[in-house]
N, CA, C and O atoms as a GROMACS GRO file, in nm:
protein
  352
    1MET      N    1   3.116   1.057  -0.210
    1MET     CA    2   3.034   1.172  -0.174
    1MET      C    3   2.986   1.242  -0.301
    1MET      O    4   3.058   1.247  -0.401
    2ALA      N    5   2.867   1.295  -0.294
    2ALA     CA    6   2.808   1.363  -0.409
    2ALA      C    7   2.878   1.495  -0.438
    2ALA      O    8   2.931   1.560  -0.348
    3ASN      N    9   2.877   1.534  -0.565
    3ASN     CA   10   2.936   1.661  -0.605
    3ASN      C   11   2.832   1.769  -0.627
    3ASN      O   12   2.860   1.888  -0.612
    4ILE      N   13   2.712   1.728  -0.661
    4ILE     CA   14   2.606   1.823  -0.693
    4ILE      C   15   2.540   1.872  -0.564
    4ILE      O   16   2.516   1.795  -0.471
    5LYS      N   17   2.510   2.002  -0.560
    5LYS     CA   18   2.457   2.065  -0.439
    5LYS      C   19   2.325   2.000  -0.394
    5LYS      O   20   2.307   1.974  -0.275
    6SER      N   21   2.236   1.975  -0.486
    6SER     CA   22   2.106   1.916  -0.450
    6SER      C   23   2.124   1.774  -0.396
    6SER      O   24   2.051   1.732  -0.306
    7ALA      N   25   2.221   1.701  -0.450
    7ALA     CA   26   2.247   1.564  -0.403
    7ALA      C   27   2.304   1.568  -0.261
    7ALA      O   28   2.271   1.482  -0.178
    8LYS      N   29   2.387   1.666  -0.233
    8LYS     CA   30   2.443   1.682  -0.098
    8LYS      C   31   2.330   1.711   0.002
    8LYS      O   32   2.327   1.656   0.112
    9LYS      N   33   2.238   1.797  -0.040
    9LYS     CA   34   2.125   1.831   0.047
    9LYS      C   35   2.038   1.708   0.071
    9LYS      O   36   1.994   1.685   0.184
   10ARG      N   37   2.013   1.629  -0.032
   10ARG     CA   38   1.932   1.508  -0.017
   10ARG      C   39   1.995   1.413   0.084
   10ARG      O   40   1.925   1.350   0.163
   11ILE      N   41   2.127   1.402   0.081
   11ILE     CA   42   2.198   1.315   0.176
   11ILE      C   43   2.172   1.362   0.319
   11ILE      O   44   2.144   1.281   0.407
   12LEU      N   45   2.181   1.494   0.341
   12LEU     CA   46   2.157   1.549   0.474
   12LEU      C   47   2.013   1.529   0.519
   12LEU      O   48   1.987   1.491   0.634
   13VAL      N   49   1.918   1.555   0.428
   13VAL     CA   50   1.776   1.541   0.461
   13VAL      C   51   1.743   1.396   0.492
   13VAL      O   52   1.669   1.367   0.586
   14THR      N   53   1.798   1.304   0.412
   14THR     CA   54   1.773   1.162   0.433
   14THR      C   55   1.826   1.117   0.568
   14THR      O   56   1.761   1.040   0.638
   15LYS      N   57   1.943   1.165   0.604
   15LYS     CA   58   2.002   1.128   0.733
   15LYS      C   59   1.915   1.179   0.848
   15LYS      O   60   1.893   1.107   0.946
   16THR      N   61   1.865   1.301   0.837
   16THR     CA   62   1.779   1.358   0.940
   16THR      C   63   1.650   1.277   0.956
   16THR      O   64   1.609   1.246   1.067
   17LYS      N   65   1.587   1.244   0.843
   17LYS     CA   66   1.462   1.167   0.847
   17LYS      C   67   1.486   1.027   0.901
   17LYS      O   68   1.404   0.973   0.975
   18GLU      N   69   1.600   0.969   0.863
   18GLU     CA   70   1.634   0.835   0.910
   18GLU      C   71   1.647   0.832   1.062
   18GLU      O   72   1.599   0.739   1.128
   19GLU      N   73   1.712   0.933   1.118
   19GLU     CA   74   1.728   0.941   1.263
   19GLU      C   75   1.594   0.961   1.333
   19GLU      O   76   1.568   0.901   1.437
   20ARG      N   77   1.508   1.044   1.275
   20ARG     CA   78   1.376   1.068   1.333
   20ARG      C   79   1.293   0.940   1.331
   20ARG      O   80   1.230   0.904   1.431
   21ASN      N   81   1.294   0.872   1.216
   21ASN     CA   82   1.217   0.747   1.204
   21ASN      C   83   1.268   0.641   1.300
   21ASN      O   84   1.188   0.565   1.356
   22LYS      N   85   1.398   0.635   1.318
   22LYS     CA   86   1.457   0.536   1.408
   22LYS      C   87   1.412   0.562   1.551
   22LYS      O   88   1.381   0.467   1.624
   23ALA      N   89   1.407   0.688   1.591
   23ALA     CA   90   1.363   0.724   1.726
   23ALA      C   91   1.216   0.688   1.745
   23ALA      O   92   1.177   0.638   1.851
   24ILE      N   93   1.134   0.715   1.645
   24ILE     CA   94   0.992   0.685   1.654
   24ILE      C   95   0.970   0.534   1.662
   24ILE      O   96   0.890   0.488   1.743
   25ARG      N   97   1.040   0.457   1.578
   25ARG     CA   98   1.027   0.311   1.581
   25ARG      C   99   1.068   0.256   1.716
   25ARG      O  100   1.006   0.163   1.768
   26SER      N  101   1.172   0.313   1.772
   26SER     CA  102   1.220   0.269   1.903
   26SER      C  103   1.115   0.294   2.011
   26SER      O  104   1.094   0.208   2.097
   27SER      N  105   1.050   0.409   2.007
   27SER     CA  106   0.948   0.439   2.108
   27SER      C  107   0.827   0.346   2.093
   27SER      O  108   0.764   0.310   2.192
   28VAL      N  109   0.794   0.308   1.969
   28VAL     CA  110   0.685   0.213   1.947
   28VAL      C  111   0.721   0.077   2.006
   28VAL      O  112   0.639   0.015   2.074
   29LYS      N  113   0.843   0.032   1.980
   29LYS     CA  114   0.887  -0.098   2.033
   29LYS      C  115   0.884  -0.098   2.186
   29LYS      O  116   0.843  -0.197   2.247
   30THR      N  117   0.926   0.011   2.246
   30THR     CA  118   0.926   0.021   2.392
   30THR      C  119   0.783   0.014   2.446
   30THR      O  120   0.757  -0.055   2.544
   31ALA      N  121   0.691   0.085   2.382
   31ALA     CA  122   0.551   0.086   2.426
   31ALA      C  123   0.490  -0.052   2.413
   31ALA      O  124   0.416  -0.096   2.502
   32VAL      N  125   0.519  -0.121   2.304
   32VAL     CA  126   0.466  -0.256   2.282
   32VAL      C  127   0.522  -0.352   2.386
   32VAL      O  128   0.451  -0.438   2.438
   33LYS      N  129   0.650  -0.336   2.415
   33LYS     CA  130   0.714  -0.423   2.514
   33LYS      C  131   0.651  -0.404   2.652
   33LYS      O  132   0.636  -0.501   2.727
   34LYS      N  133   0.612  -0.279   2.685
   34LYS     CA  134   0.548  -0.252   2.814
   34LYS      C  135   0.413  -0.323   2.824
   34LYS      O  136   0.375  -0.371   2.931
   35VAL      N  137   0.341  -0.329   2.712
   35VAL     CA  138   0.212  -0.399   2.712
   35VAL      C  139   0.233  -0.547   2.741
   35VAL      O  140   0.166  -0.605   2.826
   36TYR      N  141   0.327  -0.608   2.668
   36TYR     CA  142   0.352  -0.751   2.687
   36TYR      C  143   0.410  -0.782   2.825
   36TYR      O  144   0.383  -0.889   2.880
   37THR      N  145   0.487  -0.691   2.881
   37THR     CA  146   0.540  -0.710   3.016
   37THR      C  147   0.426  -0.710   3.117
   37THR      O  148   0.424  -0.792   3.209
   38ALA      N  149   0.330  -0.618   3.100
   38ALA     CA  150   0.214  -0.613   3.190
   38ALA      C  151   0.129  -0.739   3.176
   38ALA      O  152   0.074  -0.789   3.274
   39ILE      N  153   0.117  -0.790   3.054
   39ILE     CA  154   0.040  -0.912   3.031
   39ILE      C  155   0.108  -1.030   3.100
   39ILE      O  156   0.042  -1.111   3.166
   40ASP      N  157   0.240  -1.039   3.086
   40ASP     CA  158   0.316  -1.147   3.150
   40ASP      C  159   0.306  -1.140   3.302
   40ASP      O  160   0.304  -1.243   3.370
   41ALA      N  161   0.298  -1.019   3.355
   41ALA     CA  162   0.286  -1.001   3.500
   41ALA      C  163   0.142  -1.022   3.548
   41ALA      O  164   0.115  -1.018   3.668
   42ASN      N  165   0.051  -1.045   3.453
   42ASN     CA  166  -0.090  -1.068   3.484
   42ASN      C  167  -0.155  -0.948   3.553
   42ASN      O  168  -0.241  -0.963   3.640
   43ASP      N  169  -0.114  -0.828   3.512
   43ASP     CA  170  -0.166  -0.703   3.569
   43ASP      C  171  -0.260  -0.638   3.466
   43ASP      O  172  -0.214  -0.570   3.374
   44ALA      N  173  -0.390  -0.659   3.484
   44ALA     CA  174  -0.488  -0.614   3.384
   44ALA      C  175  -0.492  -0.462   3.371
   44ALA      O  176  -0.499  -0.410   3.260
   45GLU      N  177  -0.489  -0.392   3.483
   45GLU     CA  178  -0.497  -0.245   3.479
   45GLU      C  179  -0.375  -0.185   3.408
   45GLU      O  180  -0.389  -0.095   3.324
   46ALA      N  181  -0.258  -0.234   3.443
   46ALA     CA  182  -0.135  -0.185   3.379
   46ALA      C  183  -0.136  -0.216   3.230
   46ALA      O  184  -0.093  -0.135   3.149
   47ALA      N  185  -0.185  -0.334   3.195
   47ALA     CA  186  -0.190  -0.374   3.054
   47ALA      C  187  -0.283  -0.283   2.975
   47ALA      O  188  -0.252  -0.243   2.863
   48LYS      N  189  -0.398  -0.250   3.034
   48LYS     CA  190  -0.494  -0.164   2.964
   48LYS      C  191  -0.439  -0.023   2.945
   48LYS      O  192  -0.454   0.037   2.838
   49SER      N  193  -0.374   0.030   3.049
   49SER     CA  194  -0.318   0.166   3.034
   49SER      C  195  -0.199   0.165   2.938
   49SER      O  196  -0.181   0.260   2.861
   50ALA      N  197  -0.119   0.058   2.940
   50ALA     CA  198  -0.006   0.047   2.848
   50ALA      C  199  -0.056   0.031   2.704
   50ALA      O  200   0.004   0.083   2.611
   51LEU      N  201  -0.167  -0.040   2.688
   51LEU     CA  202  -0.228  -0.056   2.556
   51LEU      C  203  -0.275   0.078   2.501
   51LEU      O  204  -0.255   0.109   2.384
   52LEU      N  205  -0.338   0.156   2.586
   52LEU     CA  206  -0.385   0.288   2.545
   52LEU      C  207  -0.268   0.376   2.500
   52LEU      O  208  -0.276   0.444   2.397
   53ASN      N  209  -0.161   0.374   2.577
   53ASN     CA  210  -0.042   0.451   2.544
   53ASN      C  211   0.022   0.401   2.414
   53ASN      O  212   0.060   0.481   2.328
   54ALA      N  213   0.034   0.269   2.400
   54ALA     CA  214   0.096   0.211   2.281
   54ALA      C  215   0.015   0.243   2.156
   54ALA      O  216   0.071   0.275   2.051
   55THR      N  217  -0.117   0.236   2.167
   55THR     CA  218  -0.204   0.267   2.054
   55THR      C  219  -0.184   0.411   2.009
   55THR      O  220  -0.177   0.439   1.889
   56SER      N  221  -0.174   0.500   2.105
   56SER     CA  222  -0.152   0.642   2.074
   56SER      C  223  -0.018   0.662   2.002
   56SER      O  224  -0.011   0.733   1.902
   57ILE      N  225   0.086   0.598   2.052
   57ILE     CA  226   0.219   0.614   1.993
   57ILE      C  227   0.223   0.554   1.852
   57ILE      O  228   0.283   0.612   1.761
   58ILE      N  229   0.159   0.439   1.834
   58ILE     CA  230   0.155   0.375   1.701
   58ILE      C  231   0.079   0.462   1.602
   58ILE      O  232   0.120   0.476   1.487
   59ASP      N  233  -0.033   0.522   1.647
   59ASP     CA  234  -0.110   0.609   1.558
   59ASP      C  235  -0.032   0.733   1.518
   59ASP      O  236  -0.038   0.778   1.404
   60LYS      N  237   0.043   0.789   1.613
   60LYS     CA  238   0.125   0.906   1.582
   60LYS      C  239   0.233   0.871   1.480
   60LYS      O  240   0.261   0.948   1.388
   61ALA      N  241   0.294   0.754   1.497
   61ALA     CA  242   0.398   0.709   1.404
   61ALA      C  243   0.339   0.689   1.265
   61ALA      O  244   0.405   0.718   1.164
   62THR      N  245   0.217   0.641   1.259
   62THR     CA  246   0.151   0.620   1.130
   62THR      C  247   0.120   0.753   1.063
   62THR      O  248   0.138   0.768   0.942
   63ARG      N  249   0.073   0.850   1.143
   63ARG     CA  250   0.045   0.983   1.088
   63ARG      C  251   0.170   1.049   1.034
   63ARG      O  252   0.164   1.125   0.937
   64LYS      N  253   0.284   1.022   1.095
   64LYS     CA  254   0.410   1.081   1.050
   64LYS      C  255   0.471   1.006   0.932
   64LYS      O  256   0.572   1.048   0.877
   65GLY      N  257   0.408   0.895   0.894
   65GLY     CA  258   0.455   0.822   0.777
   65GLY      C  259   0.562   0.719   0.805
   65GLY      O  260   0.625   0.669   0.712
   66VAL      N  261   0.584   0.687   0.931
   66VAL     CA  262   0.686   0.588   0.966
   66VAL      C  263   0.636   0.448   0.937
   66VAL      O  264   0.711   0.363   0.889
   67TYR      N  265   0.508   0.423   0.967
   67TYR     CA  266   0.446   0.293   0.944
   67TYR      C  267   0.331   0.305   0.846
   67TYR      O  268   0.267   0.410   0.836
   68HIS      N  269   0.305   0.198   0.773
   68HIS     CA  270   0.188   0.191   0.686
   68HIS      C  271   0.064   0.171   0.774
   68HIS      O  272   0.072   0.110   0.880
   69LYS      N  273  -0.048   0.224   0.729
   69LYS     CA  274  -0.168   0.219   0.812
   69LYS      C  275  -0.213   0.076   0.841
   69LYS      O  276  -0.262   0.048   0.951
   70ASN      N  277  -0.197  -0.014   0.746
   70ASN     CA  278  -0.238  -0.153   0.769
   70ASN      C  279  -0.147  -0.221   0.871
   70ASN      O  280  -0.193  -0.301   0.952
   71TYR      N  281  -0.020  -0.190   0.865
   71TYR     CA  282   0.076  -0.246   0.962
   71TYR      C  283   0.039  -0.199   1.103
   71TYR      O  284   0.038  -0.278   1.197
   72ALA      N  285   0.008  -0.072   1.114
   72ALA     CA  286  -0.028  -0.015   1.244
   72ALA      C  287  -0.159  -0.076   1.296
   72ALA      O  288  -0.170  -0.109   1.414
   73ALA      N  289  -0.255  -0.092   1.207
   73ALA     CA  290  -0.384  -0.150   1.247
   73ALA      C  291  -0.366  -0.294   1.294
   73ALA      O  292  -0.427  -0.336   1.392
   74ARG      N  293  -0.282  -0.369   1.224
   74ARG     CA  294  -0.255  -0.508   1.262
   74ARG      C  295  -0.187  -0.515   1.398
   74ARG      O  296  -0.219  -0.601   1.480
   75LYS      N  297  -0.093  -0.426   1.421
   75LYS     CA  298  -0.018  -0.423   1.547
   75LYS      C  299  -0.113  -0.390   1.664
   75LYS      O  300  -0.109  -0.456   1.768
   76VAL      N  301  -0.196  -0.289   1.645
   76VAL     CA  302  -0.292  -0.249   1.749
   76VAL      C  303  -0.392  -0.361   1.775
   76VAL      O  304  -0.428  -0.389   1.889
   77SER      N  305  -0.437  -0.425   1.668
   77SER     CA  306  -0.534  -0.534   1.680
   77SER      C  307  -0.475  -0.650   1.761
   77SER      O  308  -0.543  -0.704   1.848
   78ARG      N  309  -0.352  -0.687   1.732
   78ARG     CA  310  -0.289  -0.798   1.803
   78ARG      C  311  -0.266  -0.764   1.951
   78ARG      O  312  -0.283  -0.849   2.038
   79LEU      N  313  -0.228  -0.640   1.977
   79LEU     CA  314  -0.211  -0.598   2.116
   79LEU      C  315  -0.343  -0.602   2.191
   79LEU      O  316  -0.350  -0.652   2.304
   80SER      N  317  -0.448  -0.551   2.129
   80SER     CA  318  -0.580  -0.549   2.191
   80SER      C  319  -0.628  -0.691   2.220
   80SER      O  320  -0.682  -0.720   2.327
   81LEU      N  321  -0.607  -0.779   2.123
   81LEU     CA  322  -0.646  -0.919   2.138
   81LEU      C  323  -0.574  -0.982   2.257
   81LEU      O  324  -0.635  -1.054   2.336
   82ALA      N  325  -0.444  -0.955   2.269
   82ALA     CA  326  -0.365  -1.012   2.378
   82ALA      C  327  -0.414  -0.960   2.515
   82ALA      O  328  -0.424  -1.037   2.611
   83VAL      N  329  -0.445  -0.831   2.522
   83VAL     CA  330  -0.492  -0.773   2.648
   83VAL      C  331  -0.632  -0.828   2.682
   83VAL      O  332  -0.660  -0.860   2.798
   84ASN      N  333  -0.719  -0.839   2.582
   84ASN     CA  334  -0.854  -0.891   2.606
   84ASN      C  335  -0.851  -1.037   2.649
   84ASN      O  336  -0.929  -1.078   2.736
   85LYS      N  337  -0.762  -1.116   2.590
   85LYS     CA  338  -0.750  -1.257   2.629
   85LYS      C  339  -0.706  -1.269   2.773
   85LYS      O  340  -0.755  -1.355   2.847
   86MET      N  341  -0.615  -1.182   2.814
   86MET     CA  342  -0.561  -1.187   2.949
   86MET      C  343  -0.667  -1.151   3.052
   86MET      O  344  -0.673  -1.212   3.158
   87SER      N  345  -0.750  -1.054   3.022
   87SER     CA  346  -0.845  -1.003   3.121
   87SER      C  347  -0.968  -1.091   3.138
   87SER      O  348  -1.053  -1.063   3.223
   88ARG      N  349  -0.980  -1.197   3.059
   88ARG     CA  350  -1.095  -1.287   3.074
   88ARG      C  351  -1.078  -1.378   3.191
   88ARG      O  352  -1.165  -1.461   3.218
   0.00000   0.00000   0.00000
């Protein structure tokens, strides 16, 4: 354990941010899973609404600094591609 006051504070702040980031990543994974579940079920309407929700959650995570913007763009692009392929 750290002895210096500022180092102790950094440990606490890091732990708080780590927990927040973990929760955000988890919500992104859940949203993405819902999109793929709707695609597997061949439900176009559910897939489109799940895609809209997932895109929103991924964008919020990117704004908060959890994901890099290119990673988020790639994830959204792949989801969109999967939904568009299914609806043809």
